[in-house]
C-alpha positions in Angstrom: -2.9 39.1 55.0 -3.9 37.6 58.4 -7.3 36.5 57.0 -5.5 34.8 54.1 -3.3 32.9 56.4 -6.2 31.8 58.5 -8.1 30.6 55.4 -5.0 28.8 54.2 -4.6 27.0 57.5 -8.3 26.0 57.5 -7.9 24.7 53.9 -4.9 22.6 54.9 -6.9 21.2 57.8 -9.3 19.7 55.2 -8.2 16.1 54.6 -8.9 16.3 50.8 -6.9 19.5 50.4 -4.1 18.1 52.4 -4.0 15.0 50.3 -4.0 17.1 47.1 -1.1 19.1 48.3 0.8 15.9 49.3 0.1 14.4 45.9 1.4 17.5 44.2 4.6 17.5 46.2 5.1 13.8 45.5 4.7 14.4 41.8 7.1 17.3 41.8 9.7 15.2 43.7 9.3 12.2 41.4 9.6 14.4 38.3 12.7 16.1 39.6 14.4 12.9 40.5 13.5 11.4 37.1 15.0 14.4 35.2 18.2 14.2 37.3 18.5 10.5 36.6 18.0 11.0 32.8 20.6 13.8 32.7 23.0 11.5 34.5 22.5 8.8 32.0 23.1 11.2 29.1 26.4 12.3 30.8 27.8 9.0 31.8 26.6 6.4 29.3 28.5 6.6 26.0 26.6 4.0 23.9 23.6 5.6 22.1 21.4 2.5 22.3 22.1 2.0 26.1 21.5 5.7 26.7 18.2 5.6 24.9 16.9 2.5 26.8 18.1 3.9 30.1 16.2 7.1 29.6 13.1 5.2 28.6 13.4 2.9 31.7 13.8 5.9 34.0 10.8 7.7 32.5 8.6 4.6 32.8 9.8 3.9 36.4 8.9 7.6 37.2 5.4 7.1 35.9 4.9 3.9 38.0 6.2 5.6 41.2 4.1 8.7 40.6 0.9 6.6 40.2 1.8 4.4 43.2 2.4 7.5 45.3 -0.9 9.2 44.4 -2.8 5.9 44.9 -1.2 5.5 48.4 -2.1 9.1 49.4 -5.7 8.7 48.3 -6.1 5.1 49.3 -8.6 5.9 52.1 -10.9 7.8 49.7 -10.7 5.5 46.7 -13.9 3.7 47.6 -15.8 7.0 47.7 -14.4 8.1 44.3 -15.1 4.8 42.5 -18.5 5.9 41.1 -17.2 9.3 40.1 -14.2 7.8 38.4 -16.4 5.3 36.5 -18.6 8.0 35.1 -15.7 10.3 34.3 -13.8 7.4 32.8 -16.6 6.6 30.3 -16.6 10.1 29.1 -12.8 10.3 28.8 -12.7 7.0 27.0 -15.1 8.2 24.4 -13.4 11.6 23.9 -9.9 10.1 23.9 -10.5 7.0 21.9 -7.7 7.8 19.5 -5.3 8.3 22.4 -6.4 5.0 23.9 -5.9 3.3 20.5 -2.4 4.7 20.3 -1.6 3.5 23.8 -2.9 0.1 22.9 -0.7 0.2 19.7 2.3 0.9 21.9 1.5 -2.2 23.9 1.2 -4.2 20.7 4.5 -2.8 19.3 6.4 -3.5 22.6 4.9 -7.0 23.3 4.8 -8.2 19.7 8.2 -6.8 18.7 6.8 -5.2 15.6 9.8 -2.9 15.4 12.5 -1.4 17.6 14.6 1.8 17.5 17.0 1.7 14.6 14.7 -0.4 12.4 13.7 0.9 9.0 9.9 0.7 8.7 7.0 2.0 6.6 4.2 3.0 9.0 1.1 5.0 8.1 2.5 5.6 4.6 5.7 7.1 6.0 9.0 5.3 5.4 12.0 6.0 7.7 14.2 4.9 10.5 12.7 4.5 14.0 14.4 7.0 16.4 12.0 6.9 19.3 9.0 4.9 20.4 6.7 6.7 22.8 3.5 5.6 24.4 1.4 7.6 21.9 3.6 8.1 18.9 6.5 6.6 17.0 9.1 9.1 15.7 10.8 8.4 12.4 13.7 10.0 10.5 12.0 10.0 7.1 13.6 8.7 3.9 12.6 9.1 0.3 9.9 11.5 -0.9 11.8 14.1 -3.0 15.1 12.3 -2.2 15.8 9.2 -4.2 17.7 6.1 -3.1 16.3 5.6 0.4 18.3 8.4 1.8 17.3 10.8 4.7 15.4 13.9 3.6 15.8 15.7 6.9 12.2 15.5 8.1 11.4 14.0 11.5 7.9 12.6 11.4 5.7 11.4 14.4 3.2 8.7 13.6 0.4 7.7 15.9 0.9 4.2 17.3 -2.7 3.4 16.5 -1.6 2.8 12.8 -0.2 -0.6 13.8 -3.8 -1.7 14.5 -5.2 -0.3 11.3 -2.6 -0.6 8.5 0.2 -3.0 7.5 3.6 -2.4 9.1 6.6 -3.0 6.7 9.8 -3.7 8.5 13.0 -3.6 6.3 15.4 -4.8 9.0 13.7 -7.0 11.6 14.3 -10.6 10.8 16.0 -10.3 7.4 17.9 -7.1 7.0 18.5 -7.6 3.2 16.5 -6.8 0.1 16.4 -8.2 -3.4 17.0 -5.5 -6.0 17.1 -5.7 -9.8 17.3 -3.6 -12.9 17.1 -4.2 -16.6 19.7 -3.5 -19.3 18.6 -3.3 -23.0 21.2 -4.6 -25.5 20.9 -4.3 -29.3 20.3 -7.3 -31.5 23.5 -8.3 -33.1 25.5 -8.0 -29.9 27.2 -11.1 -28.4 24.5 -12.0 -26.0 26.4 -14.9 -24.5 29.4 -12.7 -23.8 27.1 -10.1 -22.4 25.5 -12.5 -19.9 28.9 -13.6 -18.7 30.2 -10.0 -18.3 27.1 -9.0 -16.3 27.3 -12.1 -14.1 31.0 -11.4 -13.4 30.3 -7.8 -12.5 27.4 -8.6 -10.2 29.3 -11.4 -8.5 32.3 -9.1 -7.9 30.1 -6.4 -6.3 27.4 -8.5 -4.5 28.9 -11.9 -3.7 29.7 -10.8 -0.1 26.1 -9.7 0.5 24.8 -13.2 -0.7 27.2 -14.9 1.7 26.3 -12.6 4.6 22.5 -13.1 4.0 22.6 -16.9 4.0 22.6 -17.2 7.8 19.8 -14.6 8.2 17.7 -16.3 5.5 18.1 -19.7 7.2 16.8 -18.2 10.5 13.9 -16.6 8.7 13.0 -20.0 7.0 13.1 -21.7 10.4 10.8 -19.1 12.0 8.3 -18.6 9.2 6.6 -20.6 6.5 9.0 -19.6 3.6 10.0 -21.4 0.5 13.6 -21.7 -0.6 14.8 -18.6 -2.5 17.9 -18.1 -4.5 20.2 -15.6 -2.8 23.0 -15.8 -5.4 23.2 -13.1 -8.1 21.2 -14.0 -11.2 21.0 -12.9 -14.8 17.9 -13.6 -16.9 17.3 -12.8 -20.6 14.2 -11.9 -22.6 13.9 -11.1 -26.3 11.6 -8.2 -27.0 10.5 -6.5 -30.2 13.2 -3.9 -29.9 16.1 -5.4 -28.1 17.5 -8.2 -25.9 16.6 -7.3 -22.3 18.8 -8.6 -19.5 17.5 -8.5 -15.9 20.1 -8.3 -13.2 18.9 -9.6 -9.8 20.9 -9.5 -6.6 20.6 -9.2 -2.8 21.9 -6.3 -0.8 21.8 -4.8 2.7 18.7 -2.5 3.0 20.8 0.5 3.8 23.3 0.2 0.9 21.0 -0.3 -2.1 21.9 3.0 -3.8 25.6 2.7 -3.2 25.7 -0.9 -4.5 23.7 0.1 -7.6 26.1 2.9 -8.3 29.1 0.5 -8.1 27.3 -2.0 -10.3 26.6 0.4 -13.1 30.1 1.7 -12.9 31.5 -1.9 -13.2 29.1 -2.7 -16.1 30.1 0.4 -18.0 33.7 -0.7 -17.6 32.8 -4.1 -19.0 31.1 -2.5 -22.0 34.1 -0.4 -22.7 36.3 -3.5 -22.6 34.0 -5.5 -24.9 35.1 -3.4 -28.0 31.7 -3.4 -29.5 30.5 -6.9 -28.5 28.1 -5.3 -26.1 26.0 -2.5 -27.6 23.3 -0.8 -25.5 19.9 -0.2 -27.0 17.6 2.8 -26.8 14.1 3.4 -27.9 13.8 4.1 -31.7 10.7 4.8 -33.7 10.2 3.9 -37.4 7.6 6.0 -39.3 6.1 4.2 -42.3 3.3 4.7 -44.8 3.4 8.5 -44.7 1.8 10.4 -47.6 4.2 12.2 -49.9 4.2 15.9 -49.5 4.5 18.0 -52.7 4.9 21.8 -52.4 4.0 24.0 -55.5 5.4 27.5 -55.6 3.1 29.9 -57.6 4.7 32.2 -60.2 3.1 35.3 -58.7 2.9 36.5 -55.2 0.9 34.6 -52.7 1.2 31.9 -50.0 2.8 28.6 -50.6 0.1 25.9 -50.9 1.2 22.4 -49.8 -0.6 19.4 -51.5 -0.6 15.9 -50.2 -0.2 13.2 -52.9 -1.4 9.7 -52.0 
């Protein structure tokens, strides 16, 4: 025991060991204070967005203070360690190139405003709402896959930030939080197509007119910021005559989070209009007509035996 204490005292007397111990103590202190500050933010800040940003700021500030503390402690030996750090840094950069690319992606996301928490994006082939942006990974609450209608499926997916440097990033809500949606409605020939167009336009205006009004200001800002052509944001009904039926296309604008709900309300309203039309609107379905088939004649023998079909041209 005595020899161990003597060795420990001699080790602490070494300047390098003393600085390592000091750096470890400084890191523990900074980490403890950072955790206390983050818990205080969770306790006293009610707004979710402010709480998230506060935690991120405290964490980032902790990293900065920790690096500054370690640099201050080892400031007298930095010149001696420059060569060693250079050689080691080259090896680390090669081994951790994906990590470095992810950190660079985080800088691009933060500085370029690619997306923010709460945005709905498609990143690395994954579509969902951004719930956290870390230095290396972006965390998404996934939508879609086996769940239809852009609803959450329950999976939390972490995507490397390096994907913003490799693949397109689709943002559903950044500058224009609306989407154009459309569907087709087949109507039989012989229906009152003029009445049908008017009924569809009335239904879509009743359900989606407010979205068109709300999107006008956002579209104007997008046009001022980007090179965009004028686009109609009012609901629109177009008609096309096909071989089988008259096909109406219903086009409208909707908030990106309410696409499924609005479509349900639209179909409900359209079915009500069809019921009120008393046969003036008749929906079509796929039908098949078979023609030029050979006539099949079956002869039954007088005795026992199998039935032999015979095709007659």
